[in-house]
N, C-alpha and C positions, 0 to 999 in steps of 0.2 A: 504494500500500500504506500502510495506517495502522499505524504502529508504536506499540506500547504505550509510554507515557512516564510510568509511575507512579514515584514515588520509591522508592529501594531501602529495604527494611525489614530492619533487623537486630534480632534478639531472642534471648533466652536462655531455656532451660527448665531448671529445677532439679527433679529427680525422685528420690525415694528409695523403696526397696522391697526386695524379695527377688528375686534372679535365680537361677533354677533351672538351674545349670550346674556340673557337677562339676569343671570345669577351673580354677576359681578358689577360693581360700580365702574364708571369710566376710568377713575384713577387706578383701580385694581387691574382693569384690562390693560391699560398702558404699561403698568409695572410688569404684568405678566408677559406681555408680548415683547418687551424690550429686554427680558431676562435672558441670560445665557443658557443655551442648550448644548451640552457637551456630549459628543459621541466618541466611542472607542470601538473599532471594528477588529475582531479577532477571528481566526479560522474556527470552524466547527467540524473537526475531522471525524468525530463519531457519527455525525449525520451524513457526511460525504461517504463514509465507508458503508453505511447502510444500503446504498444503492450500487455498490461495487459487487456485482454478482456474476457467477460463472455458469449458471444453468437456468434455463427457462428465460424469464425476464432478465436481460442484462444491459438494457439501455433505453433511454427515452428522454424526450425534452418536454417543454411545457411546465408541468408540475404546479398544480394548485391544490389547496387543502381546506377542508371544512370539517367541523365537528358535527356529528349527526344530531345533536341536541339543538343546534341552531345558535348556541353561544359562540361569540367571536372573540372572547377575551383571552388574554395570555394564560397559559397553563390549563386551558379547558381540556386539551387532549389527555392530561394526566388521569382524568376520570371519565373519559368519553371515547367512543370509537371515532376515528378520523378517516374520512374518505379522501383519498389522494387520486388525482387523475393526471394522465400524461397524454401528449400528442404522439407524434411518430415514435414507435416503440420497436425495439430490437428483441428478437427471441432466438435462442440457440444455445450453444455450448462452447465454453472456453476451457480448454485443457492445454495449458502452456501457450497455445495460440488459438485463434478463432477457428472452429471446425466448419467445414463446408456444410451447406444446408441451412445456415441461419436465414431468418426472414425478417422483414419489416412490415408491421401493420400500422394503421394510422392513429390508433389510440388504444389506451388500456387504463385500468384502474387498480387501486390497491386499498386495503383496509389495514389500519394500524391501531392497535389497542395499547393503552398505557401511556401514550404520549412520549415514549422514549425511543431512541434509535436502537431498537432491539431486533435483530434479524429473525428471532423466533416469534415476534409479535406482529409481523407484517406478512400479508398474503396478497399476491398479485392475481389479476383476473383479466381474461380476454375471451372472446367467443371462438367458436369453431364453425367452419363452413360445412356444407352438406357432405363434402368429401373429407371432412375431419382435419382440414388444414386450419391453422390459426387465423382468426379474423378479428376485425375491430369491434369494440363494444358499441360505438355509436357510428351509424351509417346514415347519410342523408336520405330522407324519405318524406318529402313534402310535395305538394302539387307542382312545384316549379323545379324540382330536382332534375338536373341534367345527367345524362350518362357519363360515367367517369369521374363524378364528383366524390370527394371524401371530406371528412371533417378534421380540421384542427380545432382544438377546444380552448375556450376562454375561461374566465373566472365563473364562479357560481356561488350559491348560498342555499341554506335551508330556510324555507319560507314558513315561519311560525304562524303567519296569518292565513295560510292556506294548507292546513292539515300537516305541516312539516314536510310537504313535498320538496324535493330538491330541484333546483333550476340551474342549468349550466348553459352558458353561451357557446354557440358553435359558429365556425366560419366555414362555409362551403368553399372548397378549393378544387381547382382543376389544373392539371399539368399543362405546360406549354411545350409541344413537341419540338425537339431539336435544341432546346435551351438547357444546358447542363447545370449552370449555376443560377440559383434562384429561379428555376424554370417552372413557375407556377403563378396563378393569379386567383384572387378571391372573387367568387361569383355570387355570394349571398351571405346573409347574417341570420342566424337561427337561434331560437330559444328552445331548449330541450327540457322537458319536465319528467322527472323520475318520481313515481308515486311513493309516498312514505311506506316503508316496510319492504319495498322491493329489494332483492338481494343482488349483488353483482354476480354475473355481468349484465344484469338488468334486462328483463324481457318485456317490460310493460311501459316503455317510454312513449311520450308524445312529443312531436316536433311541430313548431310553428315558425313561419317566416316572419322576421322582423321587417316591417315594410319600408323603413326609411331609406334604405340604400338600394332598393330594387330598381333596376334600370339605370343606376348611377355607377360611376367608377369609384371603387372603394377609396382610392387615394384622394379623390377630390371632396367627397362628402364625409367620408369616415364611416366606421362601423363600431358597434358597441360590444363590450365584454372583456376588454383588456384588463380591467380591474373592477371589483365590486366592493362597496362600503355599505354595510347594513347598519344604519345609524338609528337603531331602535333600542328601547329598553330591554326587550326580550333577548336581543343579541348581546346585551351588556355594554352598549356604547355609553361612555361617561357623560356625553353631552347630547343625549338623544333628541332628535326632532321628529322621529317616526318615519323618515324617508329611506328609501333604497337609492343609493347613488351608483350610477353605472358609467364607467369611463371607457372612452374609445381613443384610438390613435389614428391620425390621418396624415397623408402627404409625406414627402421626402424629408421634411424637417421634423417629423414625428411629433406633431402637435397633439396635445391631450385635450379631448373634448369631454363634456359631462352632461349627463341626463339624470333626471330623478323622477321617481314615482312612488306612491305608497305601495308597500309590498303586496297588499291584497289586490291591487290593480295591475300587477306586473304583466298580465296577458292582455290588458286593455291598452293597446298602443296609442289610442287617442288621448289617454290620460298622462302620457309621458310629457315632461317639460324639459327644456334645453337651456343651458346657460348662455346668455347672449353678451356677457361681459358686465352686465349690470343687474339683471333679473332673470327669472325663469319664464320662458315663453313657450307656447305651443308651436311656434314656427321654427322648424329645424333649419331652415335656410338662414336663420339669423344667428346660428350658433357661433360662438367665438372660443378660441382655445384658452385654456387656463394655464398651460405650460407648453414647453417645446423640448426638443432634443431628448425625448424619452425613448422607450422601447415598446415594441408591439405588445408585450405583456408587462404589467407593472402592478403596483398596489398603492392604496391610500389607507392609512391606519390611524385611528384616533388616539391621541395621547391623553393622559389623565388630566393635563392642565388645560384642555380645551383646544389645543392646536392639533394639526393633522400632518402626518409624515408621508410624503410621496416617495416611493422607492422605485428605482428603474436602472436599466443599463444605459449609461450616458451615450447619446448619439447612436442608439440602437445596438451597435456592435463594438462600441468603444471598450477600452480595457478597464474602465472604472465603474464600479457600483456607486450610484450617486443618490442623493436625497434632495428634496425641497421641503421646507416647512411652510404650512399654510394656516390661515386664520379661520377657515371654514372648509367644508368639503369641496367647495368650488373656488377656494382661494380668497384673496390673492395669495399666491405661493411665492416664496422668496427665491433668491438665487440658488443655482446649483452648487452643491457641496460634494466633492468626491470623498467617499468614505473608505473605499477599498480598491486596490489595484490587483487585478487577477492575472497579471502577466506570467506568474509562476506556472499557471495551468496551460500556457501556450508554448512552452519550451520544446515540446517533443517534435513539433512540425511547424514550418512557416505558414501552413495552410489553416491552422486552427484559429477560431474566433469565438468570443463569448457573446451571450445575448440573454435578454429577458429576465433580469433580476427582479425579484419581488419578495415581499415579506409573508411569513406564515404565522400569524398571531397565535393560533390555537396550539401550535407546536413550540411556542416560545415560553420562556420562563419570565417571571416578573422582573421588570427593569431592563429587558432586552428584547430584541426582535431577531428571530431566526430568519435569515434571508437566503434564498437559493439563486443560483444563476446557472446557465447551461453552457456547454462547450460543443462546438460543431467544427466541421472542416470543409473548406472549399473543394477539397479532393476527398470526398467522403468515402467512396468505395476503396480508394487506395489506402487512406489512413486508418479506416476501421479494421482492416486486416493487420496493419502494423501495430496499432494501439487499440485493441478491442474494447477497452474500458473507457474510451474517451467520451462516448456519447451518453452522458448521465449528468444529473444535477450535482453541483458543488454547493457548499453551505458556509456561511459565516454567521457570527453573532454580532449584532449591533447593540452595544450597551449604551445607555443614555441616562443623563441626569437632568 
């Protein structure tokens, strides 16, 4: 096992602004927002090792996590089962080297009990096709699904206002023939519902098209599901306003956009509202970015003092895990602060790159955030044979005061 040995990075963020919370006086708000927030980022090799596996599931990207109770607070996983899901997934066997016959499916899931990085407490799931070959858990199946489409998965949540059903955002993807690097395009944005009590690999899912980007280029309008913030009392949010905040990313500059809706109205798309820079509007064409230079997968986590921490891979595939601090779920968010350099994970090949950093509150302990990021290669088929463990999440712990 190769343990990350980057130096510890300590940094401070000073941020001033207006916090919309009736529980503080204006003087208290100003004092709180101008206070120093100090981060220390350190490797979490025990979590990184959990996904270094030699048989069956041995690689995947994406990785989102939720507690089945619907709580989103730190350490929830210690007393709850945690559902984890991945996008592109590798299955096969590694014995000194990667054996022939390995395969890739488009998504898979895992269940972890106890909230600790214990290889005996995690189980991975995928489907099997009619001829008994491995297949994806989630496959596009809506009235507008096109032949050849598959899902990459976004964030999700347990909807405590709708029977504890699980909702996961999906991106319909189609490959571009003849294009080896980034040879794919997004064709749709979907909401997947898993009924409460359904067991992985989930046989009773419902899929519905999110209408906002239909007929539009995803890079111009954007799509939703890059991150989800359940800002409700039932989820344990410290400054709950009752809304579900859904983040998306658009364009080459990786602008973050935000929508919100009451959890019970998640399937009523005419109830969604969009941040236009000043207020929430029903007009999606008026949407304005709340941040930029983010990654296609990211997270926004409430802090106990009323602020919000956005975590992402800077510039989509830059070497730094970065954060911004905001005064509300839609900001304003402060400047980018680099918290961890992942270059140590890129040493094996000049083709390697990192992407999609995000926080996992339910797997975190009090006073810190567990953060994952992924590693991939521009020469995937060549490098996966040389370095069969490259395609899996790595983890750090972001401690803060």
